[in-house]
Backbone as numpy.savetxt, mean C-alpha at the origin, in Angstrom:
# Nx Ny Nz CAx CAy CAz Cx Cy Cz
5.18 -13.81 21.06 4.35 -12.64 21.35 3.18 -12.60 20.37
1.97 -12.58 20.90 0.80 -12.53 20.06 0.66 -11.14 19.45
0.46 -11.11 18.15 0.35 -9.83 17.45 -1.11 -9.55 17.13
-1.58 -8.35 17.42 -2.97 -7.99 17.18 -3.05 -7.05 15.99
-3.82 -7.47 14.98 -4.07 -6.62 13.82 -5.46 -6.00 13.99
-5.50 -4.68 14.09 -6.78 -4.01 14.28 -6.77 -3.22 15.58
-7.95 -2.88 16.06 -8.07 -2.04 17.25 -7.62 -2.79 18.50
-7.15 -2.02 19.48 -6.82 -2.54 20.81 -7.99 -2.24 21.73
-8.47 -3.26 22.42 -9.63 -3.09 23.28 -9.38 -2.01 24.33
-10.32 -1.08 24.45 -10.23 -0.01 25.45 -9.52 1.23 24.96
-8.91 1.19 23.75 -8.20 2.35 23.21 -9.07 2.99 22.13
-9.26 4.30 22.25 -10.08 5.03 21.29 -9.21 5.94 20.43
-9.66 6.16 19.22 -8.96 7.09 18.35 -8.92 8.48 19.00
-7.75 9.08 19.03 -7.56 10.37 19.68 -6.93 10.28 21.06
-6.81 9.06 21.61 -6.16 8.89 22.91 -4.70 9.33 22.82
-4.23 10.00 23.86 -2.89 10.59 23.88 -2.02 9.88 24.91
-0.75 9.65 24.55 0.21 8.98 25.43 1.43 9.89 25.61
1.92 9.95 26.83 2.98 10.91 27.18 4.32 10.57 26.54
4.58 9.28 26.34 5.87 8.87 25.80 5.76 7.49 25.17
6.88 6.99 24.62 6.85 5.70 23.93 6.64 4.54 24.90
7.08 4.69 26.13 6.86 3.64 27.13 5.36 3.47 27.39
4.69 4.58 27.59 3.24 4.53 27.84 2.51 3.99 26.63
2.97 4.38 25.44 2.38 3.88 24.20 2.57 2.38 24.09
3.74 1.89 24.46 4.04 0.46 24.41 3.17 -0.32 25.39
3.03 0.19 26.60 2.23 -0.49 27.62 0.75 -0.58 27.23
0.31 0.37 26.42 -1.09 0.35 25.96 -1.33 -0.72 24.89
-0.23 -1.26 24.33 -0.25 -2.26 23.25 -0.65 -1.68 21.90
-0.79 -0.36 21.82 -1.07 0.27 20.53 0.13 0.11 19.60
1.33 0.34 20.15 2.58 0.18 19.39 3.64 -0.29 20.38
3.95 -1.58 20.34 4.78 -2.18 21.39 6.26 -1.78 21.37
6.90 -1.63 20.21 8.32 -1.23 20.24 8.49 0.15 20.87
9.51 0.32 21.67 9.74 1.62 22.32 10.64 2.53 21.50
11.22 2.00 20.41 12.05 2.84 19.55 11.67 2.73 18.07
11.53 1.51 17.58 11.26 1.31 16.15 9.94 1.95 15.73
9.92 2.49 14.53 8.71 3.11 14.01 7.71 2.13 13.43
8.17 0.89 13.16 7.30 -0.14 12.60 7.25 -1.32 13.55
6.04 -1.74 13.90 5.85 -2.94 14.71 5.39 -4.05 13.79
6.19 -5.12 13.68 5.82 -6.21 12.80 6.96 -7.18 12.63
6.71 -8.22 11.85 7.74 -9.20 11.55 7.68 -9.58 10.08
8.79 -10.13 9.59 8.88 -10.52 8.19 7.97 -11.70 7.86
7.48 -12.40 8.88 6.63 -13.56 8.64 5.14 -13.24 8.79
4.81 -12.31 9.69 3.40 -12.06 10.02 2.83 -10.82 9.36
3.64 -9.78 9.17 3.14 -8.50 8.69 3.30 -7.44 9.76
2.92 -6.21 9.44 3.03 -5.08 10.36 1.66 -4.75 10.94
1.62 -4.53 12.26 0.36 -4.21 12.92 0.23 -2.74 13.28
1.37 -2.00 13.36 1.28 -0.58 13.72 2.53 0.17 13.30
2.38 1.48 13.15 3.52 2.36 12.87 3.38 3.62 13.71
4.51 4.31 13.89 4.52 5.65 14.49 5.12 6.59 13.46
4.45 7.70 13.21 4.98 8.72 12.32 5.18 10.00 13.12
6.43 10.48 13.13 6.72 11.66 13.97 7.76 12.58 13.32
7.82 12.57 11.99 8.75 13.45 11.31 10.18 12.98 11.36
10.39 11.70 11.64 11.74 11.17 11.77 12.47 10.99 10.46
11.75 10.90 9.35 12.37 10.70 8.04 12.06 11.88 7.13
13.05 12.34 6.40 12.90 13.53 5.57 11.93 13.31 4.40
11.68 12.07 4.03 10.84 11.80 2.87 9.39 11.49 3.22
9.05 11.50 4.51 7.66 11.26 4.91 6.76 12.38 4.39
5.54 12.02 4.00 4.53 13.00 3.60 3.24 12.63 4.32
2.69 13.55 5.08 1.50 13.29 5.89 0.36 14.20 5.45
-0.66 13.58 4.83 -1.83 14.33 4.38 -3.06 13.96 5.22
-2.84 13.55 6.45 -3.88 13.15 7.40 -4.52 11.81 7.00
-5.49 11.82 6.07 -6.14 10.57 5.70 -5.30 9.72 4.76
-4.26 10.30 4.20 -3.31 9.57 3.36 -1.90 9.88 3.85
-1.10 8.83 4.01 0.27 8.99 4.47 1.20 8.31 3.47
2.24 9.02 3.05 3.32 8.40 2.27 4.46 8.18 3.26
4.58 6.95 3.72 5.45 6.62 4.85 6.77 6.04 4.35
7.87 6.53 4.89 9.19 6.04 4.54 9.53 4.84 5.41
10.04 3.77 4.77 10.43 2.58 5.51 11.61 2.82 6.43
12.03 1.78 7.12 13.11 1.92 8.10 14.46 1.55 7.49
15.50 2.08 8.13 16.86 1.75 7.71 17.52 2.85 6.91
18.86 2.86 6.94 19.63 3.78 6.12 19.73 5.19 6.64
19.26 5.45 7.87 19.28 6.80 8.41 20.44 6.96 9.38
21.05 8.15 9.39 22.14 8.41 10.32 21.60 8.55 11.73
22.45 8.30 12.72 22.03 8.39 14.12 21.58 9.81 14.47
20.44 9.87 15.19 19.91 11.15 15.67 19.69 12.17 14.55
19.36 11.66 13.37 19.12 12.56 12.24 18.02 11.97 11.38
17.32 12.82 10.64 16.27 12.34 9.76 16.78 12.12 8.33
18.10 12.30 8.12 18.67 12.20 6.78 19.15 10.80 6.46
18.93 10.38 5.20 19.39 9.07 4.73 20.88 9.12 4.40
21.60 8.05 4.78 23.01 7.94 4.46 23.32 6.63 3.74
22.31 5.79 3.54 22.49 4.51 2.87 21.15 4.05 2.28
21.21 3.09 1.37 19.99 2.54 0.76 19.22 1.70 1.77
17.90 1.71 1.63 17.05 0.82 2.41 16.83 -0.48 1.64
16.47 -1.53 2.36 16.18 -2.83 1.75 14.78 -3.28 2.17
14.22 -4.20 1.38 12.89 -4.71 1.70 13.03 -5.87 2.69
13.43 -5.52 3.91 13.61 -6.48 4.99 13.01 -5.91 6.26
12.97 -6.74 7.32 12.51 -6.32 8.65 11.14 -5.63 8.56
11.05 -4.44 9.12 9.77 -3.75 9.16 9.24 -3.40 7.79
10.15 -3.13 6.85 9.70 -2.81 5.49 8.99 -4.00 4.86
9.55 -5.18 5.04 8.90 -6.37 4.50 7.59 -6.63 5.23
7.55 -6.34 6.53 6.32 -6.53 7.29 5.20 -5.66 6.74
5.50 -4.41 6.41 4.49 -3.52 5.82 4.06 -4.01 4.44
5.00 -4.57 3.68 4.67 -5.11 2.37 3.70 -6.29 2.50
3.92 -7.12 3.52 3.02 -8.26 3.76 1.63 -7.76 4.12
1.56 -6.74 4.98 0.25 -6.18 5.35 -0.47 -5.59 4.15
0.30 -5.03 3.22 -0.29 -4.51 1.98 -0.90 -5.65 1.18
-0.14 -6.71 0.97 -0.58 -7.80 0.11 -1.70 -8.62 0.74
-1.73 -8.69 2.08 -2.76 -9.48 2.76 -3.94 -8.63 3.26
-3.82 -7.31 3.13 -4.93 -6.44 3.51 -5.10 -6.25 5.00
-4.03 -6.45 5.80 -4.15 -6.27 7.24 -4.25 -4.79 7.59
-5.12 -4.40 8.53 -5.16 -3.02 9.00 -3.94 -2.70 9.84
-3.50 -1.45 9.78 -2.32 -0.99 10.52 -2.72 0.17 11.42
-2.41 0.07 12.71 -2.66 1.18 13.63 -1.64 2.29 13.38
-2.09 3.53 13.35 -1.20 4.67 13.12 -1.21 5.59 14.33
-0.04 5.89 14.83 0.13 6.85 15.93 1.03 7.97 15.43
0.63 9.20 15.73 1.43 10.36 15.33 2.10 10.98 16.55
3.38 11.28 16.41 4.08 12.07 17.43 3.93 13.53 17.08
3.54 14.35 18.05 3.30 15.77 17.75 3.48 16.63 19.00
3.65 17.89 18.73 3.76 18.86 19.83 2.38 19.42 20.13
2.09 19.62 21.42 0.80 20.15 21.83 0.95 20.93 23.13
-0.07 21.64 23.48 -0.06 22.43 24.71 -0.96 21.75 25.73
-0.41 21.38 26.88 -1.17 20.80 27.98 -0.82 21.58 29.25
-1.86 22.17 29.88 -1.66 22.99 31.09 -0.61 24.08 30.85
-0.76 24.75 29.71 0.11 25.87 29.34 1.56 25.45 29.11
1.78 24.15 28.93 3.14 23.66 28.70 3.23 23.01 27.32
4.25 23.39 26.57 4.48 22.83 25.24 5.22 21.50 25.40
4.56 20.39 25.05 5.18 19.08 25.22 4.99 18.24 23.94
5.80 17.20 23.84 5.72 16.26 22.72 5.00 15.01 23.19
3.92 14.62 22.50 3.11 13.48 22.91 2.87 12.57 21.69
2.22 11.44 21.96 1.86 10.50 20.90 0.34 10.31 20.90
-0.27 10.49 19.74 -1.73 10.42 19.63 -2.11 9.27 18.68
-2.96 8.38 19.18 -3.43 7.28 18.34 -4.48 7.82 17.37
-4.27 7.59 16.06 -5.13 8.18 15.04 -5.90 7.15 14.21
-6.05 5.93 14.70 -6.94 4.98 14.04 -6.25 4.00 13.11
-7.09 3.31 12.33 -6.62 2.25 11.43 -6.45 2.76 10.01
-5.40 2.28 9.37 -5.11 2.59 7.97 -4.84 1.28 7.22
-5.01 1.33 5.91 -4.60 0.22 5.06 -3.38 0.62 4.24
-2.48 -0.32 4.01 -1.34 -0.09 3.13 -1.81 -0.38 1.71
-2.02 0.68 0.92 -2.55 0.51 -0.43 -1.49 0.02 -1.41
-0.30 0.60 -1.34 0.77 0.28 -2.27 2.12 0.44 -1.59
3.13 -0.21 -2.14 4.50 0.03 -1.71 5.41 -0.04 -2.92
6.49 0.74 -2.88 7.39 0.82 -4.03 8.73 1.36 -3.55
9.74 1.23 -4.40 11.03 1.83 -4.08 11.13 3.17 -4.78
11.93 4.07 -4.21 12.09 5.40 -4.76 13.48 5.89 -4.40
13.86 7.02 -4.99 15.12 7.64 -4.60 14.77 8.86 -3.76
15.22 8.86 -2.51 14.85 9.92 -1.58 15.57 11.22 -1.82
15.26 12.20 -1.01 15.84 13.53 -1.15 17.36 13.53 -1.01
17.90 12.59 -0.24 19.35 12.52 -0.06 20.04 11.68 -1.12
19.26 11.15 -2.08 19.85 10.41 -3.18 19.94 8.91 -2.99
19.48 8.39 -1.86 19.56 6.96 -1.60 18.21 6.29 -1.85
18.27 4.97 -2.11 17.05 4.20 -2.35 16.28 4.07 -1.04
14.98 4.36 -1.10 14.11 4.20 0.07 12.89 3.38 -0.35
12.24 2.80 0.64 10.96 2.12 0.41 9.86 3.02 0.92
8.81 3.16 0.12 7.71 4.04 0.47 6.42 3.24 0.50
5.54 3.62 1.42 4.29 2.91 1.63 3.16 3.93 1.70
2.13 3.75 0.88 0.97 4.65 0.93 -0.10 4.02 1.80
-0.43 4.71 2.89 -1.45 4.25 3.82 -2.66 5.16 3.72
-3.84 4.55 3.66 -5.10 5.30 3.56 -5.98 4.97 4.76
-6.55 5.99 5.35 -7.34 5.81 6.56 -8.59 4.98 6.29
-8.86 4.06 7.19 -10.09 3.27 7.14 -11.17 4.06 7.87
-12.20 4.45 7.15 -13.22 5.34 7.69 -14.51 4.58 7.96
-15.01 4.69 9.19 -16.29 4.12 9.59 -16.34 2.61 9.48
-15.20 1.95 9.54 -15.21 0.50 9.59 -14.97 0.09 11.04
-15.69 -0.92 11.51 -15.58 -1.33 12.90 -15.31 -2.82 12.98
-14.92 -3.24 14.15 -14.70 -4.66 14.42 -13.69 -5.29 13.48
-12.55 -4.59 13.27 -11.52 -5.10 12.38 -10.44 -5.82 13.16
-10.80 -6.61 14.16 -9.82 -7.39 14.91 -9.39 -8.57 14.07
-8.09 -8.76 13.96 -7.58 -9.89 13.20 -7.51 -11.10 14.10
-8.10 -12.20 13.66 -8.05 -13.44 14.43 -7.70 -14.58 13.48
-6.52 -15.18 13.66 -6.09 -16.23 12.73 -6.89 -17.51 12.85
-7.74 -17.65 13.89 -8.55 -18.86 14.08 -9.90 -18.65 13.43
-10.22 -19.49 12.47 -11.50 -19.38 11.77 -12.60 -20.00 12.60
-13.64 -19.21 12.89 -14.79 -19.71 13.65 -16.04 -19.53 12.82
-16.78 -20.60 12.65 -18.02 -20.53 11.89 -19.07 -19.83 12.74
-19.62 -18.70 12.28 -20.62 -17.99 13.08 -21.93 -18.75 13.14
-22.65 -18.55 14.23 -23.97 -19.15 14.35 -24.92 -18.46 13.39
-25.79 -19.23 12.72 -26.71 -18.61 11.77 -27.71 -17.70 12.49
-27.92 -16.53 11.93 -28.90 -15.59 12.47 -29.88 -15.26 11.35
-31.14 -15.55 11.57 -32.13 -15.33 10.54 -33.00 -14.14 10.95
-33.48 -13.46 9.95 -34.30 -12.29 10.22 -33.76 -11.11 9.45
-34.11 -9.93 9.87 -33.72 -8.73 9.17 -32.22 -8.48 9.34
-31.53 -8.30 8.24 -30.08 -8.07 8.30 -29.80 -6.64 8.73
-28.69 -6.47 9.45 -28.29 -5.14 9.90 -27.48 -4.47 8.80
-27.56 -3.15 8.76 -26.83 -2.39 7.77 -25.93 -1.38 8.49
-24.80 -1.11 7.88 -23.96 -0.03 8.39 -23.41 0.74 7.19
-23.22 2.02 7.38 -22.75 2.87 6.30 -21.23 2.93 6.35
-20.61 2.70 5.22 -19.15 2.76 5.11 -18.80 3.78 4.04
-17.97 4.75 4.39 -17.51 5.75 3.44 -16.21 5.27 2.83
-16.19 5.12 1.52 -15.00 4.64 0.83 -14.52 5.74 -0.10
-13.24 6.12 0.02 -12.67 7.13 -0.84 -11.85 6.43 -1.92
-12.16 6.68 -3.19 -11.47 6.03 -4.29 -11.14 7.07 -5.36
-10.14 6.75 -6.17 -9.88 7.53 -7.37 -10.89 7.08 -8.42
-11.61 8.01 -9.01 -12.59 7.66 -10.03 -11.87 7.48 -11.36
-11.88 6.28 -11.88 -11.19 5.98 -13.12 -12.13 6.21 -14.31
-11.54 6.56 -15.45 -12.30 6.79 -16.66 -12.63 5.43 -17.27
-13.83 4.91 -17.03 -14.19 3.58 -17.50 -14.22 3.50 -19.01
-14.52 4.61 -19.69 -14.53 4.62 -21.15 -13.14 4.34 -21.70
-12.13 4.98 -21.12 -10.75 4.78 -21.57 -10.33 3.33 -21.34
-10.62 2.80 -20.16 -10.29 1.41 -19.86 -10.98 0.46 -20.84
-12.22 0.75 -21.14 -12.98 -0.11 -22.06 -12.40 -0.08 -23.47
-11.86 1.07 -23.85 -11.21 1.18 -25.15 -10.07 0.16 -25.28
-9.25 0.09 -24.23 -8.10 -0.83 -24.26 -8.59 -2.27 -24.25
-9.58 -2.58 -23.43 -10.11 -3.95 -23.39 -10.67 -4.37 -24.75
-11.34 -3.45 -25.42 -11.92 -3.78 -26.72 -10.85 -4.04 -27.78
-9.72 -3.31 -27.69 -8.63 -3.52 -28.64 -8.15 -4.97 -28.62
-8.18 -5.58 -27.43 -7.63 -6.92 -27.27 -8.72 -8.00 -27.14
-9.94 -7.63 -27.48 -11.06 -8.57 -27.39 -11.13 -9.23 -26.01
-10.81 -8.43 -24.98 -10.86 -8.88 -23.59 -9.91 -10.05 -23.32
-8.76 -10.04 -24.00 -7.73 -11.06 -23.78 -6.52 -10.42 -23.13
-5.88 -11.14 -22.22 -4.70 -10.65 -21.51 -3.55 -10.45 -22.49
-2.87 -9.31 -22.38 -1.75 -9.02 -23.26 -0.52 -9.88 -22.97
-0.51 -10.54 -21.82 0.64 -11.37 -21.47 0.40 -12.83 -21.81
-0.74 -13.38 -21.39 -0.98 -14.82 -21.58 -2.07 -15.13 -22.59
-2.81 -14.13 -23.03 -3.87 -14.36 -24.01 -5.14 -14.92 -23.43
-5.20 -15.06 -22.10 -6.37 -15.64 -21.45 -7.57 -14.68 -21.51
-8.74 -15.24 -21.74 -9.97 -14.50 -21.60 -10.89 -15.27 -20.67
-11.60 -14.58 -19.82 -12.47 -15.21 -18.83 -13.92 -14.94 -19.22
-14.65 -16.01 -19.48 -16.05 -15.86 -19.87 -16.96 -15.99 -18.65
-17.84 -15.01 -18.48 -18.80 -15.03 -17.39 -20.20 -15.08 -17.98
-21.19 -15.11 -17.12 -22.58 -15.16 -17.58 -23.01 -13.87 -18.28
-22.26 -12.80 -18.02 -22.63 -11.51 -18.61 -21.66 -11.04 -19.69
-20.70 -11.89 -20.04 -19.73 -11.49 -21.06 -18.33 -11.93 -20.70
-17.34 -11.19 -21.19 -15.94 -11.53 -20.95 -15.33 -10.58 -19.93
-14.47 -11.13 -19.08 -13.88 -10.33 -18.01 -12.37 -10.23 -18.18
-11.86 -9.02 -18.08 -10.43 -8.74 -18.07 -10.26 -7.43 -17.33
-9.05 -7.10 -16.90 -8.84 -5.90 -16.09 -7.92 -4.89 -16.77
-8.20 -3.62 -16.52 -7.35 -2.53 -17.01 -6.31 -2.21 -15.94
-5.04 -2.35 -16.29 -3.94 -2.11 -15.35 -3.19 -0.85 -15.74
-3.12 0.10 -14.82 -2.36 1.32 -15.08 -0.87 1.05 -14.87
-0.07 1.45 -15.83 1.38 1.18 -15.78 2.03 2.07 -14.74
1.89 3.38 -14.87 2.31 4.31 -13.82 1.07 4.58 -12.98
1.12 4.16 -11.72 -0.06 4.14 -10.86 -0.72 5.51 -10.74
-2.05 5.48 -10.59 -2.81 6.71 -10.35 -2.63 7.16 -8.90
-2.97 8.41 -8.63 -2.97 8.91 -7.25 -1.59 9.30 -6.76
-1.56 10.00 -5.62 -0.31 10.44 -5.02 0.49 9.23 -4.56
1.82 9.27 -4.69 2.62 10.33 -5.30 2.98 10.05 -6.75
2.42 8.98 -7.34 2.82 8.58 -8.70 2.18 9.46 -9.76
0.87 9.76 -9.56 0.14 10.68 -10.43 0.18 10.27 -11.89
0.05 8.97 -12.13 -0.03 8.50 -13.52 -1.33 8.94 -14.16
-1.34 9.22 -15.46 -2.56 9.68 -16.13 -3.47 8.52 -16.50
-4.77 8.79 -16.56 -5.75 7.79 -16.95 -5.99 7.91 -18.44
-4.99 7.44 -19.22 -5.05 7.53 -20.67 -4.68 6.17 -21.26
-5.04 5.98 -22.53 -4.81 4.70 -23.20 -3.34 4.32 -23.17
-2.46 5.31 -23.32 -1.01 5.03 -23.37 -0.45 4.52 -22.05
-1.24 4.61 -20.99 -0.79 4.20 -19.65 -1.58 3.01 -19.12
-2.25 2.28 -19.99 -3.12 1.18 -19.56 -2.77 -0.10 -20.31
-2.75 -1.20 -19.57 -2.60 -2.53 -20.16 -3.89 -3.32 -19.95
-4.11 -4.31 -20.79 -5.25 -5.22 -20.67 -4.71 -6.54 -20.13
-5.04 -6.86 -18.87 -4.44 -8.02 -18.21 -5.49 -8.89 -17.53
-5.20 -10.18 -17.44 -6.02 -11.09 -16.63 -5.78 -10.77 -15.16
-6.65 -11.20 -14.25 -6.46 -10.88 -12.83 -5.11 -11.34 -12.27
-4.63 -12.51 -12.66 -3.35 -13.02 -12.13 -2.20 -12.11 -12.52
-2.11 -11.78 -13.80 -0.99 -10.95 -14.24 -1.14 -9.50 -13.80
-2.38 -9.06 -13.57 -2.59 -7.72 -13.03 -2.00 -7.62 -11.61
-2.28 -8.61 -10.78 -1.73 -8.63 -9.42 -0.20 -8.71 -9.46
0.34 -9.58 -10.30 1.79 -9.71 -10.41 2.44 -8.40 -10.86
1.77 -7.69 -11.77 2.28 -6.41 -12.26 2.22 -5.34 -11.19
1.09 -5.25 -10.49 0.93 -4.24 -9.45 1.93 -4.42 -8.31
2.24 -5.67 -7.95 3.16 -5.93 -6.86 4.60 -6.06 -7.31
4.85 -5.79 -8.59 6.23 -5.74 -9.07 6.91 -7.08 -9.27
6.13 -8.16 -9.33 6.73 -9.46 -9.60 7.10 -9.59 -11.08
6.43 -8.83 -11.92 6.78 -8.75 -13.33 6.79 -7.29 -13.75
7.50 -7.00 -14.82 7.49 -5.66 -15.40 7.76 -5.81 -16.89
8.10 -4.72 -17.57 8.25 -4.73 -19.02 9.52 -3.98 -19.41
10.29 -4.55 -20.32 11.48 -3.88 -20.83 11.07 -2.89 -21.91
12.01 -2.04 -22.34 11.70 -1.06 -23.37 11.34 -1.68 -24.71
11.78 -2.95 -24.93 11.40 -3.65 -26.16 10.24 -4.62 -25.91
9.53 -4.40 -24.77 8.28 -5.09 -24.44 8.44 -6.57 -24.11
9.63 -6.97 -23.66 9.80 -8.29 -23.08 9.22 -8.26 -21.66
8.61 -9.36 -21.22 8.07 -9.43 -19.87 9.18 -9.84 -18.91
9.60 -8.93 -18.07 10.63 -9.21 -17.07 10.01 -10.02 -15.94
10.66 -11.10 -15.56 10.13 -11.97 -14.52 9.46 -13.21 -15.09
9.23 -13.25 -16.40 8.68 -14.42 -17.09 9.59 -14.74 -18.27
10.00 -15.98 -18.40 10.93 -16.36 -19.46 10.22 -16.43 -20.81
10.91 -15.89 -21.82 10.47 -16.01 -23.22 9.03 -15.55 -23.43
8.68 -14.43 -22.80 7.33 -13.89 -22.94 7.40 -12.45 -23.41
6.64 -12.13 -24.43 6.61 -10.78 -25.00 5.20 -10.22 -24.88
5.10 -8.95 -24.52 3.81 -8.30 -24.41 3.15 -8.20 -25.78
1.92 -8.65 -25.88 1.15 -8.50 -27.11 0.66 -7.06 -27.23
0.90 -6.43 -28.37 0.54 -5.02 -28.54 -0.24 -4.84 -29.84
-1.44 -4.31 -29.72 -2.26 -4.01 -30.88 -1.65 -2.83 -31.64
-1.80 -2.82 -32.94 -1.20 -1.76 -33.77 -1.73 -0.37 -33.43
-2.93 -0.32 -32.83 -3.51 0.98 -32.48 -3.32 1.34 -30.99
-2.48 0.58 -30.32 -2.23 0.84 -28.90 -0.80 1.34 -28.73
-0.66 2.64 -28.58 0.66 3.26 -28.46 1.04 3.41 -26.98
1.70 2.39 -26.46 2.10 2.41 -25.05 3.30 3.34 -24.89
3.23 4.23 -23.91 4.31 5.18 -23.65 5.42 4.50 -22.85
6.62 4.45 -23.43 7.76 3.78 -22.79 8.15 4.47 -21.48
7.88 5.76 -21.36 8.22 6.46 -20.11 7.45 5.88 -18.92
6.18 5.48 -19.15 5.40 4.88 -18.07 5.96 3.51 -17.70
6.40 2.76 -18.71 7.01 1.44 -18.45 8.30 1.60 -17.65
9.10 2.58 -18.01 10.35 2.85 -17.27 10.05 3.20 -15.82
9.01 4.00 -15.60 8.62 4.38 -14.24 8.25 3.14 -13.42
7.45 2.26 -14.00 7.05 1.03 -13.28 8.28 0.19 -12.95
9.19 0.05 -13.88 10.39 -0.75 -13.68 11.24 -0.19 -12.54
11.40 1.12 -12.51 12.27 1.77 -11.53 11.66 1.78 -10.14
10.32 1.82 -10.03 9.68 1.99 -8.73 9.04 0.72 -8.18
8.66 -0.21 -9.05 7.90 -1.36 -8.57 8.55 -2.72 -8.81
9.33 -2.85 -9.87 9.84 -4.17 -10.23 10.83 -4.68 -9.20
10.51 -5.79 -8.55 11.29 -6.29 -7.41 12.61 -6.93 -7.82
12.71 -7.42 -9.06 13.94 -8.10 -9.47 15.09 -7.16 -9.73
14.84 -5.84 -9.73 15.90 -4.90 -10.04 16.71 -4.49 -8.82
16.36 -4.94 -7.61 17.06 -4.46 -6.43 18.17 -5.45 -6.08
């Protein structure tokens, strides 16, 4: 079955479908029951959010989506731990590869004076982050933060690379609205300066034509639902490789600053850099993949 990442031709944001069968036939979301459409090898192309899980949080342009599994029959309550498999792994792949995900919401509405439950296609979202958490019922769940893609067009995924024909002349412009958390660049620069722009894990520094390059990595992530602070105690100085590994939970840090996931490696810490162990514990509990 060919999987389409991005918009479905002929379907517009706001289109309404009477039931899951109609939604499936439209190709917006092919499964007639599962909330996640995807595979462990390819990634996830669409989800349906309809209040089926007690831990879901829907803020319209931002969704904190609960993964699949561990729920009792005909109930929104968790009765077992979730695992990073099936649809959950598919969403993780879409996060890491940057694939757009179609989002459909199940909701109640009034049509011809009748209160009915329908499905409304609400556009494309990106999976910004994924992590494990303990849900309201006390079981381990996987959570995915999806952010709406605004004013981006032509996001059809095509695995076949085609070299475009050269077009010379005046380039076209389009306006794209991007919503980001504004980070305190002064605070980040403080940490980078402490380490002379060298990675705290490998000691690497990258020299460019304009100076040295290194990245500021927040230990407890910023933004909902993590709400980590933008302070020196919550920031590491990392090279791009170790920053990605840290963000995706391939490595983490023990309370005595050993690098988990790398053998015989200790985090380098400047005497004036007071890293808060509570932030490290949070990263370990929510992001570190080796702990599950």
